[in-house]
Biopython code that builds the backbone (N, CA, C, O; Angstrom):
import numpy as np
from Bio.PDB.StructureBuilder import StructureBuilder

atoms = [
    (1, "MET", "N", (0.841, -1.184, 0.000)),
    (1, "MET", "CA", (0.000, 0.000, 0.000)),
    (1, "MET", "C", (0.882, 1.243, 0.000)),
    (1, "MET", "O", (1.852, 1.326, 0.754)),
    (2, "LEU", "N", (0.545, 2.191, -0.837)),
    (2, "LEU", "CA", (1.289, 3.437, -0.936)),
    (2, "LEU", "C", (0.860, 4.379, 0.172)),
    (2, "LEU", "O", (-0.323, 4.681, 0.322)),
    (3, "ARG", "N", (1.822, 4.837, 0.941)),
    (3, "ARG", "CA", (1.529, 5.797, 2.013)),
    (3, "ARG", "C", (2.117, 7.141, 1.630)),
    (3, "ARG", "O", (3.291, 7.234, 1.271)),
    (4, "ILE", "N", (1.317, 8.162, 1.705)),
    (4, "ILE", "CA", (1.758, 9.503, 1.361)),
    (4, "ILE", "C", (1.978, 10.270, 2.664)),
    (4, "ILE", "O", (1.035, 10.455, 3.434)),
    (5, "PRO", "N", (3.207, 10.716, 2.920)),
    (5, "PRO", "CA", (3.471, 11.482, 4.137)),
    (5, "PRO", "C", (2.643, 12.771, 4.168)),
    (5, "PRO", "O", (2.331, 13.347, 3.126)),
    (6, "ASP", "N", (2.302, 13.204, 5.359)),
    (6, "ASP", "CA", (1.489, 14.416, 5.512)),
    (6, "ASP", "C", (2.109, 15.621, 4.813)),
    (6, "ASP", "O", (1.383, 16.493, 4.335)),
    (7, "SER", "N", (3.436, 15.686, 4.746)),
    (7, "SER", "CA", (4.093, 16.832, 4.126)),
    (7, "SER", "C", (3.992, 16.820, 2.606)),
    (7, "SER", "O", (4.322, 17.815, 1.961)),
    (8, "ASP", "N", (3.543, 15.714, 2.024)),
    (8, "ASP", "CA", (3.487, 15.593, 0.571)),
    (8, "ASP", "C", (2.080, 15.659, -0.006)),
    (8, "ASP", "O", (1.894, 15.417, -1.198)),
    (9, "TRP", "N", (1.099, 15.979, 0.809)),
    (9, "TRP", "CA", (-0.254, 16.176, 0.277)),
    (9, "TRP", "C", (-0.896, 17.336, 1.011)),
    (9, "TRP", "O", (-0.555, 17.648, 2.151)),
    (10, "ARG", "N", (-1.826, 17.958, 0.329)),
    (10, "ARG", "CA", (-2.566, 19.085, 0.912)),
    (10, "ARG", "C", (-3.877, 19.225, 0.161)),
    (10, "ARG", "O", (-4.092, 18.594, -0.874)),
    (11, "THR", "N", (-4.739, 20.057, 0.698)),
    (11, "THR", "CA", (-6.007, 20.357, 0.042)),
    (11, "THR", "C", (-6.076, 21.867, -0.162)),
    (11, "THR", "O", (-5.889, 22.636, 0.781)),
    (12, "VAL", "N", (-6.344, 22.286, -1.392)),
    (12, "VAL", "CA", (-6.475, 23.698, -1.715)),
    (12, "VAL", "C", (-7.841, 23.893, -2.364)),
    (12, "VAL", "O", (-8.130, 23.313, -3.411)),
    (13, "ASP", "N", (-8.672, 24.709, -1.735)),
    (13, "ASP", "CA", (-10.035, 24.955, -2.226)),
    (13, "ASP", "C", (-10.796, 23.652, -2.448)),
    (13, "ASP", "O", (-11.551, 23.526, -3.412)),
    (14, "GLY", "N", (-10.596, 22.689, -1.559)),
    (14, "GLY", "CA", (-11.298, 21.420, -1.621)),
    (14, "GLY", "C", (-10.714, 20.418, -2.603)),
    (14, "GLY", "O", (-11.269, 19.334, -2.784)),
    (15, "VAL", "N", (-9.595, 20.769, -3.244)),
    (15, "VAL", "CA", (-8.970, 19.879, -4.228)),
    (15, "VAL", "C", (-7.709, 19.267, -3.619)),
    (15, "VAL", "O", (-6.777, 19.994, -3.277)),
    (16, "PRO", "N", (-7.669, 17.946, -3.479)),
    (16, "PRO", "CA", (-6.467, 17.308, -2.940)),
    (16, "PRO", "C", (-5.314, 17.424, -3.937)),
    (16, "PRO", "O", (-5.495, 17.277, -5.146)),
    (17, "GLN", "N", (-4.130, 17.692, -3.398)),
    (17, "GLN", "CA", (-2.940, 17.840, -4.221)),
    (17, "GLN", "C", (-1.807, 16.988, -3.676)),
    (17, "GLN", "O", (-1.736, 16.708, -2.479)),
    (18, "ILE", "N", (-0.920, 16.582, -4.580)),
    (18, "ILE", "CA", (0.252, 15.776, -4.251)),
    (18, "ILE", "C", (1.481, 16.574, -4.668)),
    (18, "ILE", "O", (1.478, 17.198, -5.729)),
    (19, "SER", "N", (2.521, 16.563, -3.857)),
    (19, "SER", "CA", (3.732, 17.298, -4.219)),
    (19, "SER", "C", (4.463, 16.599, -5.350)),
    (19, "SER", "O", (4.476, 15.371, -5.437)),
    (20, "VAL", "N", (5.062, 17.388, -6.204)),
    (20, "VAL", "CA", (5.867, 16.840, -7.293)),
    (20, "VAL", "C", (7.049, 16.078, -6.690)),
    (20, "VAL", "O", (7.480, 15.066, -7.243)),
    (21, "ALA", "N", (7.567, 16.552, -5.576)),
    (21, "ALA", "CA", (8.677, 15.858, -4.917)),
    (21, "ALA", "C", (8.296, 14.423, -4.569)),
    (21, "ALA", "O", (9.106, 13.512, -4.742)),
    (22, "PHE", "N", (7.078, 14.209, -4.083)),
    (22, "PHE", "CA", (6.628, 12.849, -3.762)),
    (22, "PHE", "C", (6.485, 12.018, -5.028)),
    (22, "PHE", "O", (6.889, 10.856, -5.066)),
    (23, "LEU", "N", (5.910, 12.617, -6.061)),
    (23, "LEU", "CA", (5.749, 11.894, -7.315)),
    (23, "LEU", "C", (7.113, 11.461, -7.850)),
    (23, "LEU", "O", (7.252, 10.365, -8.392)),
    (24, "ARG", "N", (8.099, 12.310, -7.698)),
    (24, "ARG", "CA", (9.459, 11.954, -8.123)),
    (24, "ARG", "C", (9.982, 10.757, -7.329)),
    (24, "ARG", "O", (10.697, 9.915, -7.874)),
    (25, "LYS", "N", (9.633, 10.682, -6.060)),
    (25, "LYS", "CA", (10.109, 9.582, -5.216)),
    (25, "LYS", "C", (9.520, 8.236, -5.635)),
    (25, "LYS", "O", (10.189, 7.208, -5.528)),
    (26, "VAL", "N", (8.285, 8.235, -6.108)),
    (26, "VAL", "CA", (7.619, 6.977, -6.442)),
    (26, "VAL", "C", (7.717, 6.622, -7.925)),
    (26, "VAL", "O", (7.187, 5.600, -8.362)),
    (27, "THR", "N", (8.389, 7.462, -8.686)),
    (27, "THR", "CA", (8.554, 7.219, -10.113)),
    (27, "THR", "C", (9.840, 6.445, -10.347)),
    (27, "THR", "O", (10.894, 6.838, -9.848)),
    (28, "PRO", "N", (9.775, 5.360, -11.091)),
    (28, "PRO", "CA", (10.977, 4.560, -11.333)),
    (28, "PRO", "C", (12.108, 5.338, -11.999)),
    (28, "PRO", "O", (13.279, 5.034, -11.773)),
    (29, "GLN", "N", (11.781, 6.322, -12.807)),
    (29, "GLN", "CA", (12.800, 7.096, -13.502)),
    (29, "GLN", "C", (12.998, 8.461, -12.855)),
    (29, "GLN", "O", (13.066, 9.465, -13.563)),
    (30, "ALA", "N", (13.091, 8.523, -11.547)),
    (30, "ALA", "CA", (13.184, 9.800, -10.850)),
    (30, "ALA", "C", (14.363, 10.642, -11.334)),
    (30, "ALA", "O", (14.271, 11.869, -11.372)),
    (31, "ALA", "N", (15.453, 10.003, -11.698)),
    (31, "ALA", "CA", (16.616, 10.747, -12.164)),
    (31, "ALA", "C", (16.335, 11.437, -13.500)),
    (31, "ALA", "O", (16.964, 12.441, -13.834)),
    (32, "ARG", "N", (15.399, 10.896, -14.247)),
    (32, "ARG", "CA", (15.016, 11.472, -15.545)),
    (32, "ARG", "C", (13.546, 11.864, -15.512)),
    (32, "ARG", "O", (12.783, 11.534, -16.420)),
    (33, "PHE", "N", (13.162, 12.562, -14.470)),
    (33, "PHE", "CA", (11.758, 12.884, -14.231)),
    (33, "PHE", "C", (11.148, 13.678, -15.386)),
    (33, "PHE", "O", (10.033, 13.385, -15.817)),
    (34, "THR", "N", (11.865, 14.674, -15.886)),
    (34, "THR", "CA", (11.324, 15.498, -16.971)),
    (34, "THR", "C", (11.057, 14.655, -18.206)),
    (34, "THR", "O", (10.028, 14.817, -18.862)),
    (35, "GLN", "N", (11.969, 13.765, -18.523)),
    (35, "GLN", "CA", (11.782, 12.873, -19.663)),
    (35, "GLN", "C", (10.587, 11.950, -19.422)),
    (35, "GLN", "O", (9.793, 11.708, -20.331)),
    (36, "TRP", "N", (10.464, 11.437, -18.201)),
    (36, "TRP", "CA", (9.331, 10.578, -17.847)),
    (36, "TRP", "C", (8.024, 11.335, -18.023)),
    (36, "TRP", "O", (7.067, 10.801, -18.584)),
    (37, "ILE", "N", (7.977, 12.574, -17.546)),
    (37, "ILE", "CA", (6.761, 13.391, -17.659)),
    (37, "ILE", "C", (6.406, 13.585, -19.138)),
    (37, "ILE", "O", (5.247, 13.430, -19.522)),
    (38, "GLN", "N", (7.382, 13.918, -19.954)),
    (38, "GLN", "CA", (7.107, 14.167, -21.371)),
    (38, "GLN", "C", (6.560, 12.920, -22.058)),
    (38, "GLN", "O", (5.583, 13.001, -22.803)),
    (39, "ARG", "N", (7.175, 11.783, -21.817)),
    (39, "ARG", "CA", (6.695, 10.546, -22.434)),
    (39, "ARG", "C", (5.314, 10.164, -21.920)),
    (39, "ARG", "O", (4.445, 9.748, -22.687)),
    (40, "THR", "N", (5.127, 10.309, -20.628)),
    (40, "THR", "CA", (3.839, 9.966, -20.030)),
    (40, "THR", "C", (2.748, 10.910, -20.527)),
    (40, "THR", "O", (1.628, 10.475, -20.795)),
    (41, "HIS", "N", (3.063, 12.181, -20.650)),
    (41, "HIS", "CA", (2.095, 13.166, -21.134)),
    (41, "HIS", "C", (1.625, 12.796, -22.540)),
    (41, "HIS", "O", (0.437, 12.901, -22.843)),
    (42, "THR", "N", (2.541, 12.369, -23.393)),
    (42, "THR", "CA", (2.191, 11.957, -24.748)),
    (42, "THR", "C", (1.206, 10.794, -24.724)),
    (42, "THR", "O", (0.234, 10.778, -25.479)),
    (43, "ARG", "N", (1.463, 9.825, -23.856)),
    (43, "ARG", "CA", (0.550, 8.675, -23.725)),
    (43, "ARG", "C", (-0.790, 9.105, -23.142)),
    (43, "ARG", "O", (-1.843, 8.634, -23.572)),
    (44, "LEU", "N", (-0.743, 9.997, -22.166)),
    (44, "LEU", "CA", (-1.962, 10.458, -21.502)),
    (44, "LEU", "C", (-2.896, 11.157, -22.480)),
    (44, "LEU", "O", (-4.113, 11.010, -22.373)),
    (45, "LEU", "N", (-2.364, 11.904, -23.417)),
    (45, "LEU", "CA", (-3.204, 12.618, -24.385)),
    (45, "LEU", "C", (-4.011, 11.680, -25.263)),
    (45, "LEU", "O", (-4.990, 12.105, -25.877)),
    (46, "ARG", "N", (-3.623, 10.407, -25.337)),
    (46, "ARG", "CA", (-4.379, 9.412, -26.107)),
    (46, "ARG", "C", (-5.387, 8.663, -25.230)),
    (46, "ARG", "O", (-6.038, 7.729, -25.697)),
    (47, "ALA", "N", (-5.515, 9.063, -23.982)),
    (47, "ALA", "CA", (-6.445, 8.406, -23.057)),
    (47, "ALA", "C", (-7.887, 8.738, -23.441)),
    (47, "ALA", "O", (-8.143, 9.730, -24.125)),
    (48, "PRO", "N", (-8.824, 7.901, -22.995)),
    (48, "PRO", "CA", (-10.247, 8.176, -23.264)),
    (48, "PRO", "C", (-10.691, 9.497, -22.626)),
    (48, "PRO", "O", (-10.086, 9.971, -21.664)),
    (49, "ASP", "N", (-11.740, 10.069, -23.169)),
    (49, "ASP", "CA", (-12.244, 11.351, -22.678)),
    (49, "ASP", "C", (-12.614, 11.313, -21.201)),
    (49, "ASP", "O", (-12.427, 12.302, -20.493)),
    (50, "ASN", "N", (-13.141, 10.171, -20.722)),
    (50, "ASN", "CA", (-13.538, 10.117, -19.314)),
    (50, "ASN", "C", (-12.314, 10.203, -18.396)),
    (50, "ASN", "O", (-12.434, 10.672, -17.264)),
    (51, "VAL", "N", (-11.155, 9.765, -18.855)),
    (51, "VAL", "CA", (-9.918, 9.906, -18.069)),
    (51, "VAL", "C", (-9.448, 11.356, -18.128)),
    (51, "VAL", "O", (-9.110, 11.951, -17.104)),
    (52, "LEU", "N", (-9.432, 11.910, -19.318)),
    (52, "LEU", "CA", (-8.978, 13.295, -19.473)),
    (52, "LEU", "C", (-9.865, 14.280, -18.721)),
    (52, "LEU", "O", (-9.404, 15.346, -18.312)),
    (53, "SER", "N", (-11.133, 13.929, -18.538)),
    (53, "SER", "CA", (-12.030, 14.825, -17.807)),
    (53, "SER", "C", (-11.656, 14.936, -16.331)),
    (53, "SER", "O", (-12.099, 15.861, -15.649)),
    (54, "CYS", "N", (-10.845, 14.004, -15.833)),
    (54, "CYS", "CA", (-10.382, 14.043, -14.439)),
    (54, "CYS", "C", (-9.103, 14.859, -14.294)),
    (54, "CYS", "O", (-8.657, 15.121, -13.177)),
    (55, "CYS", "N", (-8.515, 15.260, -15.413)),
    (55, "CYS", "CA", (-7.252, 16.002, -15.402)),
    (55, "CYS", "C", (-7.524, 17.502, -15.500)),
    (55, "CYS", "O", (-8.539, 17.933, -16.047)),
    (56, "THR", "N", (-6.608, 18.272, -14.967)),
    (56, "THR", "CA", (-6.734, 19.719, -15.091)),
    (56, "THR", "C", (-6.360, 20.142, -16.507)),
    (56, "THR", "O", (-5.626, 19.439, -17.201)),
    (57, "SER", "N", (-6.866, 21.281, -16.923)),
    (57, "SER", "CA", (-6.532, 21.784, -18.259)),
    (57, "SER", "C", (-5.046, 22.077, -18.355)),
    (57, "SER", "O", (-4.460, 21.959, -19.431)),
    (58, "GLY", "N", (-4.429, 22.457, -17.242)),
    (58, "GLY", "CA", (-2.988, 22.713, -17.241)),
    (58, "GLY", "C", (-2.197, 21.480, -17.614)),
    (58, "GLY", "O", (-1.264, 21.561, -18.413)),
    (59, "LEU", "N", (-2.553, 20.341, -17.052)),
    (59, "LEU", "CA", (-1.846, 19.098, -17.379)),
    (59, "LEU", "C", (-2.065, 18.733, -18.843)),
    (59, "LEU", "O", (-1.123, 18.344, -19.534)),
    (60, "ILE", "N", (-3.284, 18.856, -19.311)),
    (60, "ILE", "CA", (-3.580, 18.519, -20.703)),
    (60, "ILE", "C", (-2.792, 19.425, -21.648)),
    (60, "ILE", "O", (-2.352, 18.985, -22.710)),
    (61, "ASP", "N", (-2.614, 20.691, -21.260)),
    (61, "ASP", "CA", (-1.847, 21.640, -22.071)),
    (61, "ASP", "C", (-0.337, 21.450, -21.925)),
    (61, "ASP", "O", (0.439, 22.092, -22.632)),
    (62, "GLY", "N", (0.081, 20.575, -21.015)),
    (62, "GLY", "CA", (1.502, 20.301, -20.842)),
    (62, "GLY", "C", (2.192, 21.150, -19.792)),
    (62, "GLY", "O", (3.420, 21.172, -19.721)),
    (63, "ASP", "N", (1.410, 21.854, -18.968)),
    (63, "ASP", "CA", (1.995, 22.666, -17.903)),
    (63, "ASP", "C", (2.303, 21.783, -16.703)),
    (63, "ASP", "O", (1.397, 21.367, -15.980)),
    (64, "ILE", "N", (3.571, 21.502, -16.498)),
    (64, "ILE", "CA", (4.002, 20.654, -15.385)),
    (64, "ILE", "C", (4.738, 21.532, -14.388)),
    (64, "ILE", "O", (5.667, 22.246, -14.767)),
    (65, "PRO", "N", (4.342, 21.492, -13.118)),
    (65, "PRO", "CA", (5.030, 22.303, -12.123)),
    (65, "PRO", "C", (6.475, 21.849, -11.928)),
    (65, "PRO", "O", (6.827, 20.712, -12.244)),
    (66, "ASP", "N", (7.301, 22.743, -11.408)),
    (66, "ASP", "CA", (8.694, 22.382, -11.155)),
    (66, "ASP", "C", (8.792, 21.426, -9.972)),
    (66, "ASP", "O", (7.775, 21.031, -9.403)),
    (67, "LYS", "N", (10.000, 21.060, -9.608)),
    (67, "LYS", "CA", (10.203, 20.033, -8.578)),
    (67, "LYS", "C", (9.666, 20.421, -7.210)),
    (67, "LYS", "O", (9.482, 19.553, -6.356)),
    (68, "ASN", "N", (9.412, 21.687, -6.984)),
    (68, "ASN", "CA", (8.852, 22.129, -5.704)),
    (68, "ASN", "C", (7.357, 22.405, -5.792)),
    (68, "ASN", "O", (6.761, 22.921, -4.847)),
    (69, "GLY", "N", (6.757, 22.062, -6.919)),
    (69, "GLY", "CA", (5.350, 22.367, -7.148)),
    (69, "GLY", "C", (4.402, 21.279, -6.679)),
    (69, "GLY", "O", (4.797, 20.326, -6.009)),
    (70, "TRP", "N", (3.151, 21.447, -7.047)),
    (70, "TRP", "CA", (2.073, 20.544, -6.645)),
    (70, "TRP", "C", (1.218, 20.201, -7.852)),
    (70, "TRP", "O", (1.046, 21.017, -8.758)),
    (71, "LEU", "N", (0.683, 18.987, -7.856)),
    (71, "LEU", "CA", (-0.258, 18.519, -8.873)),
    (71, "LEU", "C", (-1.555, 18.122, -8.185)),
    (71, "LEU", "O", (-1.552, 17.688, -7.033)),
    (72, "SER", "N", (-2.659, 18.275, -8.898)),
    (72, "SER", "CA", (-3.904, 17.757, -8.325)),
    (72, "SER", "C", (-3.764, 16.243, -8.216)),
    (72, "SER", "O", (-3.011, 15.624, -8.967)),
    (73, "ALA", "N", (-4.484, 15.664, -7.289)),
    (73, "ALA", "CA", (-4.413, 14.208, -7.110)),
    (73, "ALA", "C", (-4.850, 13.490, -8.381)),
    (73, "ALA", "O", (-4.299, 12.441, -8.716)),
    (74, "GLY", "N", (-5.837, 14.043, -9.098)),
    (74, "GLY", "CA", (-6.287, 13.450, -10.356)),
    (74, "GLY", "C", (-5.189, 13.461, -11.411)),
    (74, "GLY", "O", (-5.013, 12.485, -12.140)),
    (75, "ASP", "N", (-4.452, 14.563, -11.492)),
    (75, "ASP", "CA", (-3.343, 14.651, -12.440)),
    (75, "ASP", "C", (-2.258, 13.638, -12.090)),
    (75, "ASP", "O", (-1.731, 12.954, -12.968)),
    (76, "ALA", "N", (-1.928, 13.547, -10.806)),
    (76, "ALA", "CA", (-0.889, 12.611, -10.372)),
    (76, "ALA", "C", (-1.309, 11.170, -10.680)),
    (76, "ALA", "O", (-0.500, 10.381, -11.168)),
    (77, "LEU", "N", (-2.551, 10.830, -10.401)),
    (77, "LEU", "CA", (-3.035, 9.483, -10.670)),
    (77, "LEU", "C", (-3.021, 9.181, -12.171)),
    (77, "LEU", "O", (-2.641, 8.084, -12.581)),
    (78, "ALA", "N", (-3.428, 10.139, -12.975)),
    (78, "ALA", "CA", (-3.419, 9.946, -14.423)),
    (78, "ALA", "C", (-1.992, 9.739, -14.930)),
    (78, "ALA", "O", (-1.756, 8.873, -15.772)),
    (79, "LEU", "N", (-1.046, 10.520, -14.428)),
    (79, "LEU", "CA", (0.346, 10.364, -14.842)),
    (79, "LEU", "C", (0.884, 9.003, -14.449)),
    (79, "LEU", "O", (1.564, 8.353, -15.243)),
    (80, "LEU", "N", (0.592, 8.565, -13.237)),
    (80, "LEU", "CA", (1.069, 7.259, -12.798)),
    (80, "LEU", "C", (0.402, 6.135, -13.584)),
    (80, "LEU", "O", (1.038, 5.126, -13.889)),
    (81, "THR", "N", (-0.863, 6.303, -13.909)),
    (81, "THR", "CA", (-1.593, 5.272, -14.642)),
    (81, "THR", "C", (-1.097, 5.143, -16.082)),
    (81, "THR", "O", (-0.969, 4.031, -16.594)),
    (82, "TYR", "N", (-0.823, 6.247, -16.723)),
    (82, "TYR", "CA", (-0.420, 6.217, -18.125)),
    (82, "TYR", "C", (1.094, 6.212, -18.317)),
    (82, "TYR", "O", (1.579, 6.363, -19.439)),
    (83, "SER", "N", (1.823, 6.043, -17.254)),
    (83, "SER", "CA", (3.272, 5.924, -17.336)),
    (83, "SER", "C", (3.655, 4.635, -18.055)),
    (83, "SER", "O", (2.915, 3.652, -18.012)),
    (84, "VAL", "N", (4.801, 4.641, -18.709)),
    (84, "VAL", "CA", (5.283, 3.408, -19.320)),
    (84, "VAL", "C", (5.632, 2.387, -18.250)),
    (84, "VAL", "O", (5.805, 1.207, -18.551)),
    (85, "HIS", "N", (5.736, 2.830, -17.006)),
    (85, "HIS", "CA", (6.050, 1.951, -15.880)),
    (85, "HIS", "C", (4.848, 1.715, -14.962)),
    (85, "HIS", "O", (5.019, 1.340, -13.802)),
    (86, "SER", "N", (3.635, 1.933, -15.476)),
    (86, "SER", "CA", (2.455, 1.820, -14.606)),
    (86, "SER", "C", (2.228, 0.398, -14.142)),
    (86, "SER", "O", (1.279, 0.132, -13.405)),
]
sb = StructureBuilder()
sb.init_structure("model")
sb.init_model(0)
sb.init_chain("A")
sb.init_seg("    ")
for serial, (resi, resn, name, xyz) in enumerate(atoms, 1):
    if name == "N":
        sb.init_residue(resn, " ", resi, " ")
    sb.init_atom(name, np.array(xyz, "f"), 0.0, 1.0, " ", f" {name:<3s}", serial, name[0])
structure = sb.get_structure()
């Protein structure tokens, strides 16, 4: 079971978010995180509409926060699901 430390999740305006730092920790290619994001984003864009409807428009447009940023939980789940290492 995946446990998310309290410091790596938060809620903003009722939307749960996951830190990019945590996502980097659980990604097999953490050393090449940017490359992983780019490849995963390409795969994610081919996902069904019902999956994309759970993603923010920023993620769909390719706006990825830096290593100190935050992603919505839906965006993080979509990235992990459509990763080549899912």
